[in-house]
N, C-alpha and C positions, 0 to 999 in steps of 0.2 A: 481591504484585500486586493491583492495585485493579481491581475488578470492572466492566466498563462497560455500562451498562443501555443496551440498544437500543430499548425500548420499554416503556411502563406495562404493568403486569401484566393479564391478564383477571380476570375474577372468580375468585377463589381456591378451590380444593377441594383436600382433603387425603385422601390414601389413608390407610386405618386402617393400624396397625401389623400386624395380621395379614395384611393384603395383602402386605406385603413380608416378611411370614413366609413366605409360598408362593414367594417368591424365594429365600428360604434353602433351603427344600428342595427347590426345583428345581435348586439347586445352584450358584448362581452368585454368591453374594455371601459367605456363610460357612460354608456346609454346613448339613446338617440332623441335629440331634440325636436324632431319632427319638422315641421314646415317652416313658419316664418321665425324671422330672428327676434329675440327679446333682449333686455338688457342683460341677463343673467346666461345668455346663450354664448357659447365659446367662438370666438373668431374663426376657429377652423371649423365648425359644424357645418356639413355640407347641405345641400338644398336638397329637396324632394327630388328634383329632376335628376341631379346628380347621383343619389341614392339607388335610383331605380337604373340608372346606366350602369352602376358599378356592380348591383346584384347579377345584372345581366352578364357582366363581363366576368365576375367571379364563377358564374355556371359555364363559362366557356373553357376556364382553364382545366388544364389536364388533371390538377392536382385536386379537383373536386368532382372529377367525373365518376359518374355512377353512385354518389352519394343522394340524389334526391333533393329533398327541401332542407337547406340548412338551418337550423333551427338557433344555433348557438356558435361563437367562435371566441377562442381565448389567444391572444398573442402573447408570445414570452420574449423578452430581449435582455441577455446576458443572465438568463436564468431566472426571472422574475417576471409576473404578471406586469404587462405594460398597457399605459393608455397614452403612448405616444402618439403624435399626430402623423409620424411619418415612419415608415420601417426601413432602416438602415442596415443592407444586406452585407455591410462590412462587418456588422455585429454578430454576436450569437443569437441567432432568431429561430423559433418554431412557432408554427400557427397549428391549433387544433380545431378542427372543425367538429361539430356535432351535428348527426342527422339520424334521426330513428334512434336505434339503440346503438349507434356506432360512434367512435371517438375517432376521427382520422388525423393522424398525428404527420405533420410536414416539417421534418427535421434539415434544415437547410446545411449547417456546417458539416453534417455526417452523410448528407446526400441520398435522403430516402425518404418515401411514404409509407405508412403502415396504419391499418385498421385494428383498432382495440375495443374493446367494451368500455361504454362510458364511465363505468366506475371505478376504473384503474387510474389511479393519481399520480401524475407525473412528478419525477424529481430530475430537474436539472443541474443539479448544485456541483456536480462533477462532469460536466459536458465534456471536456477534453478527454476525460477518458472513459466515461461511460455514462449512459442514462438509464433510469429506472422508472417501472410502472407499479405501482402496487394496488392489488386488489383485497378484498377480505380474507380471502385464503390462498394468494398467489402473489408471486412476486418476478416480474421480468427483468432481466438486466440485458442490455444491448451494449456491444462494443463494437468499433469498426477495427480492423487489423490489417496492417500491412503485411505483403507478402515477402520474406526474405528469403525462403527457399525456392528450390525450381519451380513448385507449383504450390498452390493453397492446399490441395490435397494431402501432399507430402507432409506440409508443414502441419496441418492438423493431426495427421499419424504420429509424427514425430514428436510434436510438442503439447499440444492440446488433449489430445485423446489416449497419452501415452500409458496412463495406468487406469483411467476409468474403462477401457475396452480391453484390459487385461484380466484373463481369467483368474490367473492366480492372485492377482490383487483383490478382484472382486469375492473371491471366495474368503480371503483370511480377513476381510473386512466387512463382510456381512452385507454385500451390495448384490443386488439381484437385475440382470440386464434384460428389460422386457422387451426390448426390439431395436432394431437398428436397419436403417433403410436410406436409400438416396433417391430422391424424386425430382422431375424437373418441376422449377418454379420460374416461369418467364424466361428471363435471359440467363437465369443463375440454375446450379443444382443445389437441391437443398438436402444436407444430409442431417439425418433425423435419428437421435438416439434418446432411447427413454431408459431409465434405471429408476430403481427403488432402493432407498437407504433403510434397509429393515431395521427391526427393533427400537425403533425412535418412539419418544412418549408421545401418547395419543395427541392427535391435533396438530402435528407437528408437519412442517411442509417437508416430507419424506419422498415426495415423486420430482425426480430431476429430469428435465427435458430439454436437450440441447439440440439447437437448430444452427447448421451454418451455412449461409449462402454464399457459395463460391462460382467464379467461372474460370475455365482453362484461359480466358484473355485479358483478365483483370489482376492488377497487382494489390489487391486489397479484397477482405471478405468479411462478412457481418456475422459477428458470433450472439446468440441468442440464449439465454440461460432463464428457463422458466423453473420455478421451485413453488411446489403447490402441495396440498394436502389430499390431491386426487387426481387422476388423469386431466389432462388439460381440455375441456370440452371444445374451446374455441380455436384450438390447434390449426384444423386444416383452413379454416378461413382466414385466420391471420396469416398463414404462409401464403396464401393464395393473393393476398393484399398486398405484399411487399412489393415494391418497385423502388428503383433506383432513379434519382434525379442528379442533376448537376449540383455539386457542392458548391455554396457560396457561403462567405462569411468565416469567422473564425470562433471557435469553441473555446469559453472562458469559464473559470471557476467562480462559482458564488455562494460560498459558507463561510459563516464563522466560524473560527478555530483558536479558543483562547485558553490560555494557561489560567488554570484555579488549585489553589493549593488546597490539599484536605484539610478539614476542621478538626479529624480525629489523630492527626499525627502526633506523636510525642514531641516534647518540648525539644528533645537533644535531635530529633529528627529534622524539625521545622528550622531550629538553628544551622544543623548542617547544610539545609537547602539554601537557606539564605546568605550563608558564608561562600558556596559554591556559585550561585547564581550571580553574587555581586562581586565577585573576585575578577581581578585584571591581570591574575597569575596563571599560567598555564601549569599543572601538576601531570607528572608523569606515574604512571602505574605498570604493573606487569604480571601477566600470567605465564606460568611456568610448569612446565611437565614434572610430574611426581611432585607436587607442590607441598603435600603433608609431610613428606619425607626429605628426600635429597634438595628438592626444589628451596624449601624453605629453611633447611637446616645449613646449608653448605652453599648452593648457587646463589642465591638473592643475597647472603652476607657477602660473599665474596663479591659481586657485582658492586654493592653499596660501598666496600671497602676500597675498590679499585676507583671508584666514580666520585667518590664522598657526597653521596647522594642517597638519601634514605626515603625508599618507596613509600607514599602517603596511601596509596590504593594498591591492594592485591586481588585479582580477580580469580574465581573458580567456576568451574562449570559441572552441574549435576543434571543427568539423565532423569526423567520420569521412572519411578520405580527402582532405581538404582539402590543396591545394599538395603532392598526392603523400604526406601524411601526415607532413610535415616540420614540426616544431616549431620555432619562432624562439627558437632557444637563447642567441643572442647578446644579443637584447632582454631573455631573462629573466635573465641574467648582469648586465645593466646595472641591471634591478630590483634585486638582489640587493646590488651595490654599493651602490646607493643605500638600502640599508637596509630595503628593502621584502619583503614575503611575497608570493608569487604564489597566487592563487586561480585554479586551472584547471578549467573547465567543459567536459567533453568530452563531445560528443554524437554519438548513433548516427543521424546524418542526413546524406543527401547533397544536400538541397534546402531548407537553412536551414528546415527543419518546415514547409514550404509545400505542397508536393504530396503531400498523405498519400493520395490515391487511387493514386498510384504506387508505385515500389522503395522496398523498407525494407530498408536494410542489417542489421537486427537480426537478421531472419530467416537471412540468409546468415551472420552471426557466430553464431547458434543451431545452425544447421547444423555448424558448425565448418569453414567455408570462408575464412574471414578472420582465421585465427590469425596469419599471417604479418604482416600490418598490424599486429594488435594485439602482437606482439612486437615490431615496430618502435618502437611508441609507448612500451612499457615500456623499450626500452634508451635511447630519447631522454631520458625523465625521469631514468633513472638515470645517463646523462651528465650531465645539469645537476647533479644531486647534493645540491643545497640543498633543506630542507624546503619542500614545497607543500601547500596545501588542494586535495584533489581531488575535484569533485563529478561525479558521472557521471551523465549522462541526468536534468537535473533536470525539474519539473514532468511529471513521467510519468501522475501520475494524472490526467491530463484527456484530451482528445480534440484537442489542438492540436500535438502534436509525433510525430515520425515514430516514436518508440519507445513511444508510449502502447498499451495493450492493444488498443484500438480496432483499430489499425494492424496488428497483430501477433497474429492468430488470435483477438482477444478474450480473450486468454490472459495474464493477469500474470506468470505462472508463467515466460514466456519472459523476461521483464525480469529476473527473479530468477536464471536459469539464467545468462544473457548477463553480467550483473553478476559473478557467481561465477568465470565462465571467466576475464574479464579480470582479476579480482584474483589469481587463481592464476597467470596468465601473468605479471604483475608480480612476483610473489613469485620465480616462478622464474628472471626475469630479473636479478634482484637488485636491483629498483625498491624501495628500503628507505626512501625519504623522501617517501612518500603517506601524508596524513592523508585518509581518506574520508569523506566527506560524502554522507549519503542526505537528498535534499531533494525532497518532494511538493510540492505546492500545499496551501495552508490549507484549502481544502476539494475534495474530489473531483470531477471534472466529466468526464463525466455524470454526475449523481447516482445512487448506487446500492450494493447491497453488492458485486456482482462487478466492479466498477471502484473498490472502496474502497482508499484508499493502502496500507492495512495489508497487502493481498493483493501489494503490492510489496516488501514489507519482506524483505532479503538476511538470512541468518542473523546474528546478532550478531557473531561472530567476523569478518565481513566488513566492518565498518564502524566508525567512531570518534567520529563527529560526527552531529547530527541538524540538519538544514538547516530553518528556516521561511520561507515567503515568503507575504507578503500584501502587497498594493498599494491605495493610495488613487488612484482615476482622478482624481477631482476634479470628478466627476459627481453624487456623491451629495449628497442634501437637505443632511445633516451630515456632516462629516468624521468618520469614527470615529477615536478617538486610538490614537497607538501603541501605548501600554500596554493597551488595551483590546483591540485586534487581537490583539495576541501573548499576552496572558493566555488569550484563547480559543483560540490555537493551542495553548498549551501544556496546557492543561486536554483539549483533545481528543487529545493525544498520550499523555497521562499512564499509559494501561494498558501502554505498553512503555518510555517513555522517561521515569523518574524525575527529579525535579528534582534531586537531591544525587548523582547518579551520570552521566550524559550530559550533557557539554557542548553546548550549542546554538549556533547562530549564526544570521544572516539574509544568506545569499549573495546575495541581490537584493531590492531593496524600492524604493519610492520613493511620493512623493505629488504629484500632477500638479495643474495648473492648471484642469482640465475643457476648457471652449472658449476658454479664455484670459482669461476674466473674475473666476476663483477666486485671482487671485495673493495677495491679502490673507490669505485661509484657508491658502494654502499657507505663507507666511512664519508664520504663527502655529502650523500644525501642526509645521513643521520645530523650530521652537525648544522645544515644548513636549515633542516625542518625546525630544530629546537631556537635558532636565530629569528625564525620567522612567525613563531608562534604568537607574538604580542601583534601581528597583523590581522588576527581573525580572534578578538578578545570574546567572542559569542563561545568558542571551542574552550571550554573550563578545563578538560583533562583528557589525557590519552593513555592507553593501555597496550604495552607492547605484547604482540603475541609469539611467545619465545618457544616456538615447538615448530619442527619441520612438517611438511607433508611429504609422505611416502607413497611410492607407487605400490600398490596392492600385490604387483604381480612378481615384481622384481625386490621390491623392499629397499630400493635406493631412494634418497631423497629427490623430490620433485622442485619443491620450492624450499630454500633455506632460509628460514626466519628465525631459528633459534640462535640465542645469544651464547657464543662461545667466551667464556671469561677468560680462557688462555691465550686468546687473541688479543695482544697487546695494543695495537693499532685500532681494535675495535672499541676496547675499553676507552682508549684516549680519546676517540671520536665522541663517543657518550660523555667522557667527563668535560671536555670542551662545551659540548653542547647544553647540558646539564647546568653546567656554572653559568651560562645566559641567562637561563630562567631564575635561578637563586640570585642572581645579580639583580634583578628586577622586583624581587619581592619587596 
């Protein structure tokens, strides 16, 4: 696993070996050998005199102040329990002190100290973006956020609390606001929000408590999200214990994330996946508006005739509950008869991702109230029978979709849980013809660790491909190249999606014309993009999003992505570009 460095290290210090020896004696790393040396005693085992000195020194350190007798200590390095003889502060280090019924966490890369109940188990596997502590009926997730607005207070209001504190959103989604207060907490203000997600199944973590530690003088704040089955009893003590320390070291990822092919796949689906995964040739697909009518009957055939290229992949979008949840299976069969593969993008929205302060279907799916509709979807996919690329809730790591965290309790875990729920339902219903694609945007928006797309990752066994999405709007001063854009995407995802393991695709992309005056640059971009596809062989296919974005007030096009088959120079750019792909087959 590659280590992803979140930020440069502060000035580095090192704990002496004897300091860690205290950890050995206090019992947590590899035990204490006691007084004299024996043949089995490690060479770095401290003497009794050294241990006494270090115990005294530990108790003087501010990070243990007020704990009393320390009965246990755990040392974590790069996400794992460590028995190292020396603690290197250049790495990702955490120390957990145990005293009485308290577990004191010293998180060096994130720069804070916090007291928690002893039975809350730590998870440091995604330290560059979050740490997590889990008790029997509670989960605490902590992120450190950079301030990019004028103040943390403005940023919280504009980006984090946008919907969870919106009266209309609360009412439409059966969320009760229990309290909202801001209190002093040492050098910080602590904003405390308590909500309850109503009508959840019994035993669910339906109590949401958000604590944001911020200061008018600091350019970062600390975001806590507690999820629990009841109000958090220890909340006041936890808030009072929080204190900032100088940040040291670099947080790194430490988790295995490997591809596993489903055993229940149909032979045709397994064969398609194998062909795509092992292919060295880029394939080009399209999403066309009015697909089932003029799109497929006239626009696509005209494009294919002018470019001498037949689309192997056709993309369609279906919204939750659209047309009573009925899929156009006859149209899908027609695609299959024509030798094409369906890429189905299914979205948990009933407003085409427009009324974000309104009803969120995802929360009712999370409650388990929409299983009937999900099972109907799975049965229809099974009935179709042919292999499909299935892309669920694309661009979730944004603030412009109904299924983003912002619109769903500011909690990316809800996305993960609903993904797994639908996946299992499809398995139960025998829909064994689905290749699942996880497809965030190229950069998380709003920017932040709490909203980072790695927080949306389903477990590896619930996905088979990774989707990349990046657009050129046409308003850039200089158009970024296809190669540069997607090299950047691949690099950003390297901690989890290794080049030689996970097949990648571009489920939607396009290069626009800006205000309509950048056509020549668009033509050049298209031709060069196809010429460069062999440079990134892990990307197996790309789908052009041939639809404009329009200003809702004026109705004028904002982003001009639609392919105009009447544009001779545009068609010639596609023809030349696609001929290079065909030549490499």
